[in-house]
N, C-alpha and C positions, 0 to 999 in steps of 0.2 A: 559513563560507566567504563571501567577497564575490563575488557573481555578476555577470557582465556583463549578463545579463538576469534581474534578480531577480523572484520571483513577485509578482503584483499582485492587488489586490482590485478587482473590477469591480462597481460599483454601478449598478443599472438602475432607472430610474423606472418605476413601475407602468403609467403611460400609454403609455410607449414599448414596454414588453414585451407589451402587449395584442395578441393575434392573431399573435404570433411564437413561435418555439421557446423563448423566454426567459420566457414567461408563468409567473407564480408564483415566479420567482427574483428576489429583491431584491438579493442579493449573491452573487457567484461569485468563486472564486479562479482565477487564470490562471497555470499553471505553464509555464515555458519552459526551454530549455537553460541551465544555469548558465554554462558556458564556450562560447567560440566555436570549434567544430570540427565536422567532418562527422560524426564518431562520436557527438558529443553529441546530434545530432538523433535518432539511433537509440536513445540512452539515454532520451530522452523517451518514445519509443514503448514501450520496455521498462517504464518506470514506469507508463505508461497501461495496459499489459497486466496489471500487478499488480493495479490497481484492478478491472479487468474480471474477473479470476480470482476476486476476493473477492465479486463480485456473485453468482457461482455458489454460493459457500460459505454466505453468510449474507444474510438479508433486511436486516440492519442494515449497510448499506454506503453509501458516497458514490458517486453516479452521476457519470460523467465523459463528456466528449465531445472528440474530437480537433479541433483548429483549425489553420488555416494563418494565420500572422501576417506582416504586412509592416511593418517598423519603419523609420522615417526618422530617422537620426542626424544632427543638425545639426553639420556639421564645416566651420567657416570658410566659404569660398566655395562648396565643393561638398558637398552632402548625401550621406550614405552610406545606401544601402538594404540592410536585412537581411531576408532571407526565412527565417523559422524555423517549426518545428513547435512546437505546444504543446497543452495540453488544459485544459479548464475543469472545475472541481470544484464541485458544488453545496454550499450552505451547510448546516451541521448542523441549523438550524431546519427546513429542508425534509425532511431525513432523519427527524427526530423526528416531525414532523407526519404523514408517510407511514406510519409504524409506530405511530401513536397513543401516542407517548412524549414525555417532556420531557427537554431537555438538562440535564446536571448540571454544576455548577461545583465542588462540594465534592470533597475527596479521599475516595476509598473504597478500602480495602485490597483487593488482587486476590483474596484468599480470600473476600471478602464480595461479590464480583461473581459473576454467573451462571456456574456450572461449565461448561456446554456452550459458551456463547458465548465464554468466556475461552479454553477449549481450542481452539475454532475459530480464534480470533485468534492464539494462540500457535503452532499448527500452521502457520498461514498465514505467520507471520513466519519460521518455520523453512523453509518452502517457498521463500520468496524470499531466504532467507539474510540476514535483517535482525536486528540487535541494537540498532539505534538507536531504541528505544522503551521506554516504561515506562507500564503501566496504573496503577501506584501514584501516579506523579507527573504523570500525564496528559501525558507527553512523546510527541508524535506519536500521541496517542490522544485521542479524545473519549469521554465517557460519556453514555448516555441511561438514563432510568428509565422502565420500561414500565408499562402500566396493570395488569399482573399482578405488580407489585412486584419486577421483576428489574432489576439494574444490568448494562447491556450495554456492553462496550468496542467502539469503532470505530477501526480503524487508518487512518492516512494518512501521506503523506510517506515515500516509499520510495527516495529517491535515494542513500541510503547502503547499500543492499542489495547482496548478491552478484549478484542477478539483473540489476540495472542496471549494476553494476561501473563506476561513474563514475571518471574519472581522479583526482578529488580525494577519493574515498571512503576513510575510515579506519575501523578497528574502533572502534565507539562506546564511550565510557566514561560511561554514565548515572550521575549522582551520584558520579563519580570512581571507579567500580568497574572495575578492570582485568580484562579477559576473557582466557580461555586460548587465543584464536585469533589467528593472525598476519595473516590477510587477510580481507576482507569476503566472499570467495568460499568461505571455510570456514564450514560451518554449525555453529551452536551453539544448542541449545534453551534458551530463556530463560523458559519458562512455569513456573508454580508447580505443586507436586505436587498432584494431584487423585486422586480415587478411581479405581482401575484400570478400573472399568466406564465412567467418563467418557472416559478415554483410548481405550478400545476402541470406544466408540460413535462418537467423532469420527474415529477412524482409519477405521472402516467408511464413514462419510459421505464422507470424502475419496476412498476407493477406489471407492465407488459412483459418485462424480461425476467420475472420472478422464477418461472419454471426453468429458464436457461441458467439463471444464477444457481439454483439448487442442483441442476445437472452437473455444473462445475464442482460444487461442494461435494456431491456424492462421488464424483469422479476422482477426487483427491483422497477419499477414504482409505484405499489400500496402502497409502504412504504412512498412515498412522500406526504407531505401536500400540496405543491404548484407545480402545473404542469409546471409552468414557470421555476422553479429551475431544474426540471427534464430535460426539453428541453435544457436548457443552458448546462447541464452536457453532454447530448447526442451529442449536436453539437460540444462541445469541443473535444470529442473523434472522431467525424467525421472528424474534422480538422487534427487530427493525421493521419488518414487513407488517407487523401488527400496528405499529405507529402509522405507517403509510396508508393502511386500509381504513383507519378510523379518522374521520374528518376532524373530530374534536382533538384527538391526540396529535394529529398532524399540525393543526393550528397552534396548539400549545407548545409542542416540543420543537417545531421547526420554524414556522412562520413568525411567531411572536418572539422567538429566541434569536432571530437574525440580527446581526450587528449593524449599527449605524456608523460606528467609527472603529 
């Protein structure tokens, strides 16, 4: 999609960052609404919410911060002012350094990536209703290699997810693979098959952190312009927990849907 406000890379000089909240950040990504509409401002908040939820799930996450942006569009004689919401995302180097890991460029098959971290990532993608990712091809994923020799996937870029439900979102076809769902708000588990014990451990982690996850969600509520949009997002995540709490649904929607190739 061609965005009206495309994401930008923000480079900060070390000398300018000194003594500010930007200290230690050389490069940040600035995410803004793709399209011009009032709903798209709440879409940005929902995507920000997704990042905040993953902070609760895994220590390997990108930290984010909401910002208010004022754009001046040069239009002939009269400039146009745009006031938009956005958020900043830290650089992968910062994440790797914090967790004593190194970023990886090379391709690593998902089954060679850490079991627990992979399942945490795949459950999260199912939680937000996202199929627009691939750990195999590092599509909307980064990989880091830890000091104890584990390859860990890190998710980012969730604007095609059912949680955000952007007007332009379509069901993703990573590497041309056509999926069995009609809408981005339909969930489909895209993780690989792992040992049953791995699935059960990660399921328990998510259930144990349910109250923490909803604390994060409710904490983001003041950023929303429209309370209805907030409730839609909240209920969407409640539906994920309904699957996790029901043995039969968990088996049908996650365990049996896990990929073999």
